[in-house]
DODO-635221 format. One record per residue (C-alpha): residue number from 1; residue in one letter; z, x, y. Coordinates in nm, 3 decimals, padded with zeros to 5 digits, always signed. Example, Ala and Ser with C-alpha at 12.3 -4.5 7.8 and 13.67 -1.06 7.14 Angstrom:
2
+-----+---------+---------+---------+---------+
! num ! residuo !      zz !      xx !      yy !
+-----+---------+---------+---------+---------+
!   1 !       a ! +00.780 ! +01.230 ! -00.450 !
!   2 !       s ! +00.714 ! +01.367 ! -00.106 !
+-----+---------+---------+---------+---------+
END
This chain:
60
+-----+---------+---------+---------+---------+
! num ! residuo !      zz !      xx !      yy !
+-----+---------+---------+---------+---------+
!   1 !       m ! -02.487 ! -02.569 ! +02.126 !
!   2 !       a ! -02.678 ! -02.677 ! +02.438 !
!   3 !       f ! -02.812 ! -02.425 ! +02.685 !
!   4 !       k ! -02.909 ! -02.505 ! +03.041 !
!   5 !       v ! -03.267 ! -02.398 ! +03.092 !
!   6 !       n ! -03.421 ! -02.381 ! +03.436 !
!   7 !       i ! -03.754 ! -02.566 ! +03.449 !
!   8 !       f ! -03.908 ! -02.294 ! +03.669 !
!   9 !       t ! -03.823 ! -02.026 ! +03.414 !
!  10 !       a ! -03.988 ! -02.229 ! +03.138 !
!  11 !       i ! -04.300 ! -02.285 ! +03.345 !
!  12 !       i ! -04.328 ! -01.917 ! +03.443 !
!  13 !       v ! -04.293 ! -01.805 ! +03.079 !
!  14 !       l ! -04.562 ! -02.055 ! +02.978 !
!  15 !       i ! -04.796 ! -01.937 ! +03.257 !
!  16 !       v ! -04.747 ! -01.571 ! +03.160 !
!  17 !       g ! -04.829 ! -01.653 ! +02.798 !
!  18 !       l ! -05.144 ! -01.842 ! +02.891 !
!  19 !       y ! -05.249 ! -01.562 ! +03.128 !
!  20 !       d ! -05.204 ! -01.299 ! +02.855 !
!  21 !       m ! -05.413 ! -01.501 ! +02.612 !
!  22 !       a ! -05.684 ! -01.557 ! +02.874 !
!  23 !       y ! -05.690 ! -01.184 ! +02.953 !
!  24 !       a ! -05.726 ! -01.097 ! +02.585 !
!  25 !       f ! -05.993 ! -01.363 ! +02.534 !
!  26 !       n ! -06.199 ! -01.247 ! +02.834 !
!  27 !       h ! -06.182 ! -00.876 ! +02.741 !
!  28 !       r ! -06.244 ! -00.907 ! +02.367 !
!  29 !       r ! -06.605 ! -00.782 ! +02.387 !
!  30 !       q ! -06.527 ! -00.447 ! +02.551 !
!  31 !       p ! -06.574 ! -00.149 ! +02.316 !
!  32 !       n ! -06.290 ! +00.088 ! +02.220 !
!  33 !       n ! -06.021 ! -00.154 ! +02.336 !
!  34 !       k ! -05.933 ! -00.358 ! +02.026 !
!  35 !       h ! -05.567 ! -00.255 ! +01.984 !
!  36 !       g ! -05.468 ! -00.331 ! +02.342 !
!  37 !       i ! -05.638 ! -00.669 ! +02.331 !
!  38 !       t ! -05.459 ! -00.756 ! +02.007 !
!  39 !       a ! -05.126 ! -00.674 ! +02.171 !
!  40 !       f ! -05.205 ! -00.898 ! +02.468 !
!  41 !       m ! -05.301 ! -01.182 ! +02.233 !
!  42 !       i ! -04.978 ! -01.147 ! +02.032 !
!  43 !       l ! -04.768 ! -01.137 ! +02.349 !
!  44 !       g ! -04.955 ! -01.437 ! +02.486 !
!  45 !       i ! -04.884 ! -01.638 ! +02.173 !
!  46 !       v ! -04.516 ! -01.540 ! +02.175 !
!  47 !       f ! -04.472 ! -01.625 ! +02.544 !
!  48 !       t ! -04.660 ! -01.954 ! +02.510 !
!  49 !       i ! -04.449 ! -02.067 ! +02.216 !
!  50 !       g ! -04.137 ! -01.951 ! +02.399 !
!  51 !       g ! -04.236 ! -02.145 ! +02.711 !
!  52 !       i ! -04.293 ! -02.461 ! +02.509 !
!  53 !       v ! -03.955 ! -02.419 ! +02.338 !
!  54 !       l ! -03.785 ! -02.367 ! +02.676 !
!  55 !       l ! -03.950 ! -02.682 ! +02.813 !
!  56 !       i ! -03.831 ! -02.881 ! +02.513 !
!  57 !       m ! -03.479 ! -02.740 ! +02.553 !
!  58 !       h ! -03.480 ! -02.834 ! +02.921 !
!  59 !       f ! -03.560 ! -03.199 ! +02.853 !
!  60 !       l ! -03.318 ! -03.241 ! +02.561 !
+-----+---------+---------+---------+---------+
END
């Protein structure tokens, strides 16, 4: 079952994931904001892994 994955979609998903993780990492020291930062970190990890998987699917 092979899907056609656009390389630009994979790169955009990867960039969004890295941006979310960078945002969470840079705002981790702000008080009263722990739950929102955790959500950004989780979303960043999910999008980064998804972007890597899409890149692998594109080249296979």
